[in-house]
C-alpha positions in Angstrom: 76.3 166.4 117.0 72.8 165.9 118.1 72.4 164.3 115.0 75.1 161.9 114.9 73.6 161.1 118.6 70.4 160.3 116.7 71.3 158.4 113.9 74.0 156.0 116.1 70.8 155.0 118.4 68.5 153.8 115.0 71.5 152.3 113.4 71.7 150.6 116.9 67.6 150.3 117.1 68.3 148.1 113.3 70.8 146.6 114.2 69.6 144.9 117.6 66.2 144.2 115.1 67.8 141.9 112.5 69.0 140.1 115.4 65.9 139.1 117.6 62.3 140.5 117.9 62.2 142.9 120.5 59.4 144.8 121.9 59.4 148.3 122.9 60.9 148.0 127.0 63.2 145.7 125.8 64.8 148.2 123.2 65.0 150.6 126.1 66.1 148.9 128.5 69.2 147.6 125.9 69.9 151.3 124.6 69.8 152.6 128.4 67.2 155.2 126.7 63.7 156.2 127.7 60.2 154.2 126.0 59.1 157.2 124.5 62.6 158.2 122.3 62.4 154.8 122.0 59.2 155.2 120.2 59.9 158.1 118.1 63.6 156.5 117.2 62.0 152.9 116.2 58.7 154.7 114.2 61.7 156.3 111.7 63.7 153.5 111.7 60.2 151.6 110.5 60.3 154.1 107.4 63.5 153.9 106.7 64.6 150.4 106.6 64.0 149.6 103.3 65.0 147.5 101.0 64.3 145.1 104.5 61.4 144.6 105.6 60.3 146.0 109.3 57.7 143.1 111.1 55.3 143.8 113.7 54.1 141.2 115.9 50.7 142.8 117.5 49.6 143.3 120.5 47.6 141.2 122.2 44.8 140.8 125.2 46.6 138.8 127.9 42.9 138.0 129.7 40.6 137.1 126.3 43.2 136.8 123.3 42.1 139.8 121.2 44.5 140.8 118.6 45.5 144.4 117.4 45.9 143.5 113.8 44.6 146.6 112.2 47.0 149.0 115.0 48.7 151.2 112.9 50.3 152.7 115.5 54.1 151.2 117.3 52.9 151.8 120.6 51.1 149.5 123.0 47.5 149.7 123.4 46.0 151.0 126.9 43.5 148.1 126.8 41.3 146.0 125.2 38.2 146.7 123.3 36.4 144.0 123.9 37.0 143.0 127.6 37.9 146.8 128.8 40.8 144.8 130.6 44.4 146.2 131.2 46.7 143.3 130.5 47.8 143.9 127.1 51.4 142.4 125.8 53.0 145.1 123.8 53.4 144.4 119.7 57.2 143.3 119.0 58.9 144.4 115.9 62.0 142.7 114.1 63.6 143.4 110.4 64.1 140.4 107.7 66.1 140.6 104.9 65.0 141.5 101.5 62.9 138.7 100.4 64.2 138.1 97.2 67.3 137.7 99.3 65.8 135.1 100.9 64.6 133.2 97.9 68.1 133.3 96.3 69.9 131.6 99.8 67.4 129.5 100.0 67.7 128.2 95.9 71.1 128.1 96.4 70.7 125.8 99.4 68.5 123.6 97.3 70.9 124.3 94.5 73.8 123.2 96.9 71.7 120.6 98.2 70.6 118.2 94.7 74.5 118.6 94.1 75.3 116.9 97.5 73.3 113.8 96.7 74.5 113.5 94.2 
């Protein structure tokens, strides 16, 4: 029973991220779960989302603008390594369609536009 509940939550998180980008707090509020629990599920969703792409917009310092580009962990950093500020925006997450599907739909639109113009 618990495994079914977990997979359902993970599917719900994946469906949310396919619609628009969310941070960890927004995901936990939307699904009425704790942030730590959302983080655990999000880590699994990030690994199992293939062939779609899991995109993470990195966290950044609100005071000096430092961007945490090389950070692999999905949680929000505690403080900025440059200015030591605690004002750090959380990373945002999104799931995109596979690259070939995007290219295929763009190609299809281009062909459609060409036919439309004739």
